[in-house]
Structure formats: structure tokens, C-alpha cells
KEFIDREN-966529 format. One line per 10 residues: number of its first residue (from 1); their letters; for each residue x, y, z of C-alpha. Coordinates in steps of 0.1 Angstrom, whole numbers. Example, Ala and Ser with C-alpha at 12.3 -4.5 7.8 and 13.67 -1.06 7.14 Angstrom:
2
1) AS) 123 -45 78; 137 -11 71
***
This chain:
447
1) MCETLQPIKD) 1277 893 984; 1269 927 998; 1306 934 1005; 1315 924 970; 1288 947 954; 1293 977 975; 1325 990 957; 1306 986 924; 1277 1007 938; 1301 1033 951
11) QLLGIENEIT) 1317 1035 916; 1283 1038 899; 1272 1066 922; 1305 1084 916; 1305 1082 878; 1288 1116 874; 1318 1132 891; 1341 1112 869; 1323 1123 837; 1331 1159 846
21) GKNENNEQYE) 1368 1150 843; 1376 1154 881; 1382 1128 907; 1378 1131 945; 1412 1150 948; 1401 1175 922; 1428 1161 898; 1424 1156 861; 1409 1123 852; 1431 1099 833
31) SGKPTLLDMP) 1413 1090 801; 1432 1058 796; 1421 1042 829; 1395 1015 825; 1361 1025 839; 1325 1014 838; 1319 1040 811; 1340 1022 785; 1335 986 796; 1321 962 771
41) VEIILKICSL) 1283 959 773; 1286 922 783; 1306 931 814; 1282 959 824; 1252 935 821; 1269 910 842; 1275 936 869; 1239 948 866; 1226 912 870; 1241 913 906
51) LDAHFLKNTV) 1224 945 916; 1188 949 927; 1163 961 901; 1152 992 921; 1188 1005 922; 1192 998 885; 1161 1017 875; 1164 1047 899; 1201 1052 901; 1222 1034 875
61) SKVCQRFENI) 1199 1043 845; 1202 1080 854; 1240 1081 856; 1246 1087 819; 1230 1083 785; 1249 1050 779; 1235 1033 810; 1200 1047 802; 1201 1032 767; 1213 998 780
71) LADNHLWKYW) 1187 995 807; 1159 1007 784; 1158 973 767; 1125 956 778; 1139 922 767; 1167 926 792; 1142 931 821; 1121 901 808; 1153 880 809; 1160 891 845
81) VHSKIKGCFP) 1124 883 856; 1125 848 841; 1159 842 857; 1142 845 891; 1114 821 882; 1116 783 882; 1080 778 868; 1059 797 843; 1057 835 843; 1032 850 837
91) TLPQLEIWEE) 1010 823 852; 991 819 819; 1013 834 790; 987 829 763; 960 852 776; 944 878 754; 951 906 779; 989 903 771; 981 911 734; 962 943 744
101) EPIDWEEVCV) 984 953 773; 1019 941 770; 1037 934 803; 1060 961 816; 1089 938 825; 1109 966 842; 1080 973 865; 1075 936 873; 1112 931 880; 1115 961 903
111) EMDVERMKWS) 1084 950 922; 1097 915 926; 1130 927 940; 1115 953 963; 1091 928 979; 1116 900 981; 1141 922 999; 1115 935 1023; 1100 902 1033; 1132 882 1033
121) DVKSTTRHIV) 1146 905 1059; 1114 915 1076; 1130 921 1110; 1151 950 1097; 1127 964 1070; 1094 966 1089; 1078 972 1123; 1057 943 1134; 1030 956 1157; 1005 934 1176
131) VKDVHFASVD) 974 951 1191; 953 930 1214; 921 934 1235; 906 965 1217; 881 941 1203; 871 916 1230; 863 888 1205; 876 875 1172; 886 901 1147; 869 886 1116
141) TVLLVNNGEM) 876 914 1091; 902 941 1085; 905 967 1058; 933 990 1046; 924 1023 1028; 939 1056 1017; 973 1042 1006; 976 1020 1037; 974 1050 1061; 941 1039 1077
151) CISGGRDRGM) 927 1006 1089; 892 996 1098; 885 964 1118; 854 946 1128; 846 915 1148; 824 892 1168; 821 918 1195; 798 936 1170; 821 966 1170; 842 985 1145
161) ALWNVLEVGP) 874 1004 1151; 892 1030 1130; 930 1031 1132; 956 1055 1120; 983 1030 1110; 1013 1052 1118; 1000 1060 1152; 995 1024 1162; 1031 1015 1169; 1063 1029 1184
171) HDQSDNITTF) 1087 1049 1164; 1119 1033 1177; 1138 1001 1169; 1141 987 1204; 1121 955 1195; 1108 940 1163; 1077 926 1179; 1058 948 1203; 1025 938 1219; 1002 966 1231
181) TDTKPKLIRH) 973 959 1255; 964 996 1260; 968 1010 1225; 935 1027 1215; 922 1032 1180; 914 1066 1166; 877 1058 1170; 857 1027 1180; 820 1019 1176; 811 992 1201
191) DAHSGWVWDL) 775 991 1189; 782 992 1151; 759 962 1146; 738 939 1167; 755 908 1152; 790 897 1142; 807 920 1117; 818 896 1088; 832 918 1061; 842 954 1052
201) APDDINSTTK) 845 973 1019; 854 1009 1009; 837 1031 983; 872 1039 968; 902 1022 983; 927 1051 979; 902 1080 983; 879 1065 1008; 849 1086 1021; 825 1057 1030
211) IYSASWDNTV) 830 1023 1045; 804 995 1042; 800 966 1067; 783 933 1064; 769 917 1095; 752 886 1109; 723 909 1120; 709 908 1085; 721 943 1075; 748 961 1055
221) KAWDLAAGLE) 756 995 1069; 772 1026 1052; 795 1047 1074; 808 1082 1068; 845 1082 1074; 850 1120 1077; 821 1122 1102; 838 1097 1125; 821 1065 1113; 787 1079 1114
231) CIQIFKCGMS) 761 1055 1101; 744 1071 1071; 723 1042 1057; 711 1008 1067; 705 983 1040; 681 955 1050; 691 921 1036; 665 898 1052; 693 873 1060; 728 873 1075
241) ALSLVTIGNE) 753 891 1052; 786 872 1049; 806 889 1022; 808 923 1006; 822 940 975; 818 975 960; 820 988 924; 815 1026 921; 782 1034 938; 771 998 938
251) IMTGLYSKKV) 774 976 970; 770 939 966; 766 914 995; 766 876 996; 740 861 1020; 736 830 1041; 704 825 1022; 724 817 989; 715 851 973; 736 881 963
261) LSFDLRAGSG) 719 915 968; 729 948 951; 723 981 968; 729 1017 958; 732 1045 984; 713 1068 961; 684 1044 958; 674 1040 995; 676 1011 1018; 661 984 996
271) PTYSYKPHKG) 680 962 971; 682 973 935; 683 937 923; 692 902 935; 702 869 921; 707 834 934; 738 818 920; 744 791 946; 728 763 966; 747 773 998
281) PVLALHAYNN) 758 804 1017; 778 829 997; 812 829 1015; 832 854 994; 828 879 966; 854 896 943; 849 923 917; 869 924 884; 860 950 859; 823 946 856
291) LIASVSEDKT) 822 910 867; 814 896 901; 829 863 912; 812 845 941; 821 812 959; 798 792 981; 797 765 1007; 782 744 979; 818 743 964; 810 762 933
301) LAIWDRVAGK) 821 794 915; 796 817 898; 803 848 876; 778 876 873; 779 903 846; 765 934 863; 762 954 831; 743 927 813; 725 918 845; 729 880 840
311) LLHSDVRIPT) 748 850 852; 776 842 828; 786 810 847; 771 791 876; 778 758 891; 815 759 881; 828 731 903; 858 737 926; 876 704 931; 879 707 968
321) DKAYPVCISW) 869 672 979; 859 676 1015; 870 712 1017; 851 744 1009; 862 777 992; 872 805 1015; 887 834 995; 891 847 960; 918 867 943; 912 878 907
331) SPAALYIGDS) 938 897 885; 944 899 848; 970 871 852; 950 846 872; 919 838 892; 927 820 924; 904 804 950; 918 793 983; 900 765 1002; 898 752 1038
341) KGCLHLFHPE) 923 724 1032; 953 746 1022; 949 743 984; 950 772 959; 929 765 928; 938 782 895; 911 793 871; 914 809 837; 908 847 844; 891 852 810
351) TQSYLKTHEM) 870 821 807; 867 813 844; 873 776 837; 892 754 862; 929 747 853; 951 734 881; 954 730 919; 985 739 939; 989 726 975; 1001 755 996
361) WPEPPIIKPS) 1000 737 1029; 1000 699 1026; 972 682 1045; 985 671 1080; 978 638 1098; 942 632 1107; 949 642 1144; 959 678 1133; 936 704 1117; 942 715 1081
371) SKITGCYQSK) 955 749 1072; 926 770 1058; 937 797 1033; 920 828 1047; 936 854 1025; 952 857 991; 966 889 975; 982 891 941; 1000 919 922; 1017 918 889
381) GNMIVCSDRG) 1048 900 902; 1040 888 937; 1015 870 959; 1008 869 996; 989 839 1010; 980 833 1046; 965 804 1066; 944 803 1097; 974 785 1114; 993 818 1114
391) DIKFLYNSYP) 1016 812 1084; 1020 839 1059; 1038 831 1026; 1053 855 1001; 1057 842 966; 1063 852 930; 1031 852 910; 1041 824 887; 1028 789 883; 1035 771 905
401) PQEYASVKSS) 1037 800 929; 1073 803 940; 1079 810 977; 1108 833 986; 1099 843 1022; 1075 835 1051; 1066 850 1084; 1046 837 1114; 1019 856 1132; 1023 862 1169
411) TFDVTQLRYL) 987 852 1176; 967 824 1161; 938 816 1137; 942 843 1111; 908 854 1098; 916 879 1070; 945 895 1053; 948 929 1036; 978 945 1018; 981 980 1005
421) NGVLVIGTCD) 1010 1002 996; 1035 981 1015; 1014 978 1047; 1002 943 1057; 975 937 1083; 958 906 1095; 929 899 1119; 929 870 1143; 906 849 1165; 928 860 1194
431) SALEFWVPNE) 910 894 1195; 941 909 1178; 953 928 1148; 988 925 1135; 1005 951 1114; 1037 950 1093; 1046 986 1084; 1077 994 1063; 1103 1014 1082; 1103 1041 1055
441) RYSDLSS) 1067 1050 1065; 1081 1063 1098; 1100 1095 1092; 1124 1089 1122; 1132 1054 1111; 1138 1061 1074; 1165 1087 1081
***
């Protein structure tokens, strides 16, 4: 296919010269010769359907006014998106959000193609870097900030490490998978907490100045990033802090004691308010606009309105049978909850009611452990889902989610996944972090 399309790409890239009336030999152009400029629209569209969306948007549409007009049709991009999907896209087409904010089909199509091409050929498009033994116990939480340029990790060794992502790995193409045992982070705090570090959250993911950490030692701590992870505040929770989320100046943490506490750095070390939405430990939190979703070991979902200061929903049952919820992903298109038996549960993102369940990893025979979904990321067109067994799946954000690529971690028991600006990082129980960094992020690889 690539050999077939290359001449077409070459002709498209050369059209600007042809428009001037000159060919490569500086001879006058023969106006009677058939070209892409005077082809019927149907033939041009057929050619375009064989090219990737990123090339169409950033190259073909800029060649001439005719191509720009053809590719400005939003219905065309919508058709191309639906031609990729076997299920329903968007996941829930009748949402009110699509009335207020119509889908940019060109943006969705380009994102789908860029991600699919990257993860379907991961060995040639990314550097896969494995860093071991900086933490000497399970790395339970990782966080990417500042456009994916920095990573923070925390684990059961009670420490936190700060990484400059582009300084972690080699800048050559000698091997796709490189394991380092002596790579050092930019900074490490071995005594960050006196208990396991369970979760991390930033004040602003793309302009981060402060990092917050939740720990088994009954505290949430605030760290100044510019000052080298200097602790600037300790919030006392009275019970082990298991999950963490931030909205503006507000820091919210889910506790083993079934409560959710809210803190504000400007208000001192005590909580500004608390609520008790569950009958079991609060395992995960997620913020969406002014709403906070929480899931618990009691197999329920709760929704808190932080502006109104009240529970909108509590005791929303998650049909997990013997499993328990592990992670949440909430976007305008869908609210997903991953559980400990490999199932992804779809909830209505506007009413928070349960809709469907999709089995990402079928339950194995009784002699083998189930695949726990430990991370779920979703964008407008794509999803990334990982299991503790080391499998990472890349899918279109449709229903059912449509898988187009997968990769396997080099270590085992994935604890958490983060994805930002093309960079993917996971923490594992094997005291390791694994990075997948696009080649274009390295200046000497992108040339």
C-alpha cells in the first residue's frame, strides 16, 4: 500500500510547482495533460480516502484553493471517521453536549490516524525505555505533567522521584527496548512519606508548580516543584489516603475510612469540608467540570457537586459481581469504570446511570488470576486501557471500544497508567517505570 500511495503523495507535494506552469525541467506545462487539479471530485476523494488524515489536513488542503474547499467539508471527515468504526461513534450519540458543542470531525479523524499509526508500529515510532531499581519497591503511582516533559513517581518504598522524560533514555536507535539499572532521576525524595505513596495529582497538568501526594501514613502533602520537591504543606487526614484529585486550588482525597476530604492550600492543614459517600474504602476519584466521581470497595459510584456542596448520586451500583472497581475515566463522551476482573463499565456521562459492560479481558480459568484494569485514558477519538498483567490496549473511543493495537510491558503487574502529549508511562510492581516516548520528541531522532 505504501508503494502504491507514494507516487500520489509525490504528485500532491509537487502540485505547487505545477501551478506556476513549470515542471522539474523548467519547461512549460502542458495544459492538456490530466492532473489532480482537473480530476473529477469523486476521483480525488477516492485518492484522499487512501491517505492518512494528518497528511490531508496539513499538506493536501494547503496545496491549492480547490483542495482546501474539498477538504473543508465536515461531513466528509465524519464519513471517514465512521468508515473506521465497526460500532457506534461517538459512544453515546444522543448526548446533550453534542447539541451545545458539535463534534469537530476533522480533529477526531486526524487524532485517530495519528494514534493508530504510532501504536500500530510502536517499534519504529517510539522509544520504549524501562527504568528499574530507582524505587526499591512497587511503583504504585506515576504522573506526567508539563506537556509530558516531566514525570513524578511514588511507591511503597515511601519515596518520590522527579524525572525529566527526555533525559531518561538514550538518543539512538540501537535497540527498541533498553533497560537501565543505573539511570538516576532528576531528584529523589527517599523520605517523602512514612507510608506507601498511593496517588499523585498536579495543581495544573500543563503548567505545574505544585504536586500533591496521598499516602498510607494518613497525610496528603503539597510539594513545590520549582524548589526541588520541597514539602510546603502537610494535610492531616486521620486515615490512610488512597486516591487524589485536584480542581483549581482544591485538593480532594479519598480515604480508607470511606470519607472524601477537601483541602485548600490557602486554608491551612485542616480539611475545608468532608463527606461520606461510601460504605467501603474510596479507591479512585475523578474530576469532571465541578463534579467529583468516586468509586469504592463497596462496588458503588458516587457523584459529588462541589459547587452545591451535596451528593447528587450515591449508592449507584456497579455490576461487578465478585470484582471491585479500580479506576475511572470521565469525558464528555462517556464515563468508564474499570474493575478487577477485566471489565469496563459504561455509564451515562450526563446522568451517571449505568448502561453497558464490555469485557476487555475475558476471565481466565480458575487456576489463573484475572486481569485487573489498572488504567483507562480516553480522548475524543481514542482510548488506552491497561491491565495489571502487563497488557496495554489501544482502541477507538467507540462502543464497543474497537482495538487497533496492543503492546506488552517488559515488567509485570502494572499499577497505574498516564498519557500526556504523546508520552505514555506506567508504574509496575517490579520496582520499575516504563516509558514510551515518540521519536519526534528527540531532536536527533526526528531529523
